[in-house]
C-alpha positions in Angstrom: 95.8 117.3 129.8 92.8 119.2 128.3 92.8 120.5 124.8 90.1 122.8 123.5 90.1 122.5 119.7 88.7 124.4 116.9 87.6 122.4 113.9 89.9 124.4 111.7 92.9 123.3 113.8 91.5 119.8 113.8 92.0 119.5 110.1 95.8 119.8 110.6 95.8 117.2 113.3 94.2 114.4 111.3 95.6 115.1 107.8 98.3 112.5 108.2 95.8 109.9 109.3 93.0 110.5 106.8 94.6 108.2 104.2 94.5 104.5 104.7 92.1 101.7 105.3 88.4 102.5 106.0 85.8 100.4 107.7 84.2 98.1 105.1 81.1 96.0 104.7 78.1 98.2 105.4 75.7 95.3 105.4 76.2 94.0 108.9 74.7 90.6 109.7 73.8 90.1 113.4 75.8 87.4 115.2 75.1 85.9 118.6 77.1 86.0 121.9 75.9 83.6 124.6 77.0 84.5 128.1 78.0 82.1 130.8 74.5 82.4 132.4 72.9 81.2 129.1 71.4 84.6 128.0 72.3 85.7 124.5 73.0 89.1 122.9 73.6 90.3 119.3 76.8 91.8 118.0 78.2 93.0 114.8 81.7 92.4 113.3 83.4 94.7 110.8 86.7 94.1 109.1 88.9 97.0 108.1 92.0 97.5 106.1 94.3 94.8 104.8 93.5 91.5 106.6 97.0 90.2 106.0 98.3 93.1 108.1 95.7 92.8 110.8 97.0 93.9 114.2 94.1 95.8 115.8 90.8 94.8 117.5 88.3 97.4 118.7 85.3 96.9 121.0 82.3 99.1 121.5 78.9 98.7 123.3 75.4 100.0 123.2 74.6 103.3 124.9 71.5 104.6 126.6 68.2 102.9 125.6 67.7 99.8 123.5 68.9 101.0 120.1 70.7 98.3 118.1 74.4 99.0 117.3 73.5 98.0 113.7 72.3 101.6 113.2 75.6 103.1 114.4 78.2 100.7 113.0 80.3 101.3 111.0 79.3 104.9 110.1 80.0 106.3 113.6 83.5 104.8 113.6 84.3 105.3 109.9 87.2 107.8 110.6 89.2 105.1 112.4 92.0 103.8 110.3 93.3 100.4 111.2 93.9 96.8 110.0 91.8 94.4 111.9 88.3 94.0 113.3 85.7 96.0 115.2 83.1 94.4 117.4 80.0 96.3 118.3 77.9 94.6 121.1 74.2 95.1 121.7 72.8 95.1 125.2 70.8 92.0 126.3 67.3 91.8 124.8 68.0 94.4 122.0 67.0 93.1 118.6 68.7 93.4 115.3 66.6 96.4 114.1 65.5 97.9 117.4 65.3 101.7 117.3 62.9 102.3 120.2 63.9 104.3 123.2 62.3 101.7 125.5 62.2 97.9 125.2 60.3 95.2 127.0 60.4 94.3 130.7 63.2 91.8 130.2 65.4 94.5 128.8 64.5 97.0 131.6 65.4 94.4 134.3 68.7 93.5 132.6 69.7 97.1 131.8 71.5 97.7 135.1 75.1 99.0 135.4 76.7 95.9 137.0 75.1 93.6 134.4 76.3 95.8 131.5 79.8 96.0 132.9 79.9 92.2 133.4 78.5 91.5 129.9 80.9 93.8 128.1 84.0 92.4 129.9 82.9 88.8 129.2 82.3 89.6 125.6 85.8 91.2 125.2 87.5 88.3 126.8 85.6 85.8 124.7 86.3 87.5 121.4 90.0 88.0 122.3 90.4 84.3 123.1 88.8 83.5 119.7 90.9 85.7 117.5 93.1 84.1 114.8 95.8 86.7 115.3 97.7 88.3 118.2 96.6 92.0 118.2 99.1 94.7 118.9 96.3 97.1 119.6 93.3 96.3 121.7 91.0 99.4 121.9 87.8 99.8 123.9 85.4 102.7 123.0 82.6 103.7 125.3 80.1 106.3 124.2 77.8 108.1 126.7 76.3 105.5 129.1 78.6 102.8 127.7 81.6 104.7 129.1 81.3 103.1 132.5 81.4 99.6 131.0 84.4 100.5 128.9 86.3 102.0 131.8 85.5 98.9 133.9 86.7 96.6 131.2 90.0 98.6 130.8 90.5 98.5 134.6 90.2 94.8 134.7 91.7 93.5 131.5 95.5 93.8 131.0 95.1 93.0 127.3 93.4 96.3 126.6 95.9 99.0 125.8 93.8 102.0 124.5 90.6 103.5 126.0 88.4 106.0 124.3 85.5 107.7 126.1 83.0 109.9 124.3 80.3 112.1 126.0 81.1 111.2 129.6 83.1 112.5 132.5 83.8 111.7 136.1 80.6 112.7 138.0 77.9 110.3 139.0 74.6 110.8 137.2 73.1 112.5 140.3 75.9 115.0 140.5 75.7 115.8 136.8 72.0 116.5 137.0 72.5 118.6 140.2 75.1 120.8 138.4 73.0 121.0 135.2 70.0 122.2 137.2 72.0 125.0 138.7 73.1 126.2 135.2 69.8 125.8 133.3 66.3 127.3 133.6 64.3 125.4 136.2 61.9 124.0 133.7 64.6 122.4 131.6 66.3 120.1 134.1 64.1 118.3 136.8 65.0 118.0 140.4 67.0 114.8 140.7 67.0 114.8 144.5 63.2 115.1 144.7 62.9 112.3 142.2 65.2 110.0 144.1 63.4 110.7 147.4 60.0 110.0 145.9 61.1 106.5 144.8 63.5 105.6 147.6 62.6 102.2 149.2 59.5 101.8 147.1 58.6 99.1 144.6 59.2 100.4 141.1 56.7 99.8 138.2 58.8 98.9 135.2 56.5 101.1 133.1 57.2 104.2 135.1 59.5 106.7 133.4 61.3 109.9 134.3 63.3 112.3 132.2 63.2 110.1 129.1 64.2 106.8 130.7 62.6 104.1 132.9 62.6 104.9 136.6 64.1 101.4 137.2 67.2 102.5 135.1 67.5 105.9 136.9 67.4 104.4 140.4 70.2 102.0 139.4 72.5 104.4 137.7 72.1 107.6 139.7 75.0 107.0 142.1 77.3 104.8 140.1 80.7 106.4 140.5 83.2 105.7 137.7 86.2 107.3 139.4 87.6 104.2 141.2 87.7 102.3 137.9 89.2 105.3 136.1 92.0 105.6 138.6 92.9 101.9 138.1 93.5 102.4 134.4 97.1 103.0 133.4 96.9 102.8 129.7 96.3 105.9 127.5 92.8 107.4 127.9 91.4 109.7 125.2 88.2 111.6 126.2 86.1 113.5 123.6 83.3 115.8 124.8 81.2 118.6 123.3 81.5 122.0 125.1 77.7 122.3 124.9 76.8 118.8 125.9 73.3 118.8 127.3 73.6 115.4 128.9 76.4 116.2 131.3 78.1 119.4 132.5 81.6 120.2 131.3 82.5 120.4 135.0 82.3 116.6 135.1 85.2 116.4 132.7 87.2 119.0 134.6 86.6 116.9 137.7 88.0 113.9 136.0 91.1 115.8 135.0 91.6 117.1 138.5 91.3 113.7 140.0 94.0 112.3 137.6 96.2 115.3 138.5 95.7 114.8 142.2 96.7 111.1 141.9 99.8 111.9 139.8 98.4 110.1 136.7 99.3 111.5 133.3 97.6 109.1 131.0 94.5 111.2 130.3 93.9 113.4 127.3 90.6 115.4 127.0 89.5 117.0 123.8 86.8 119.6 124.3 85.0 120.6 121.1 83.5 124.2 121.1 80.0 124.6 119.8 79.4 120.8 119.9 76.8 118.9 121.8 76.5 115.4 123.3 76.5 113.7 119.9 79.8 114.7 118.4 79.7 116.2 115.0 81.4 114.4 112.1 84.3 116.9 112.2 84.7 116.3 116.0 84.7 112.6 115.5 87.3 112.9 112.7 89.5 114.9 115.0 89.1 112.5 118.0 89.6 109.4 116.0 92.5 111.1 114.2 94.3 111.2 117.5 93.5 107.5 118.0 94.8 106.8 114.5 98.1 108.4 115.3 98.4 106.4 118.6 97.7 103.2 116.7 100.3 104.1 114.1 102.9 105.0 116.7 102.4 101.6 118.4 102.8 99.9 115.1 106.0 101.7 114.3 107.5 101.0 117.7 106.9 97.3 117.1 109.1 97.2 114.0 
């Protein structure tokens, strides 16, 4: 199901969910997660609502580049209303205050899709096992590049029961860039096929970059296909995208919806926000998270 929303209409959608507990504790101390292979990563933990009523845990992960989640949490997620805890995980080798678009060579080597997916899933399992309560709601939120790791986690972990994806669809990165190039003036989007051909089979210098990111990252992610993982997910999926997203074409989301329809799956809802780009506006996020709030509230009411 695809809904195209105006922000005026969005106000009616979220009114019932605007009251209630907000994310607290703006001063986020970094904590450390040590993976099974001995490498550590930083994460941030935010409590929300009435801790005596805690029933929800939310997980999210770093997106493109090496920016610390400290800079996005909890402000990015402040419209979510729940009783419980939100965990925001940095990628490997991302420091507490990192804001750079590129990090060191250790980060570049580790910032590959399979490693990110493995790390996020291991983190979720570890933190769920450590909780001092049994959550009714286990939510995973993947923004932009982190969508693939979120979808993989939801496909593998039966304890997850809500998936939210922001700024991502069903195409591979190569397909998205091919479609974007057809729509945009030639100077705005480079030729991804020429780029891939240039570097195919060659050693890659970790300092080489293309279109704003390391070549090493591009050559890893270009043909990662999220669709097999998407189709394994049977829990509710909520996707929010801007109609004017300049990082992926809207066709990528339409393709995702068609694939779900072809496979007889009805657990996907897509909210398309007119006039909005890749970074959703505050109003768009309030609308999207308002839908999540209602889903969390419905699950709570069904449990009583």
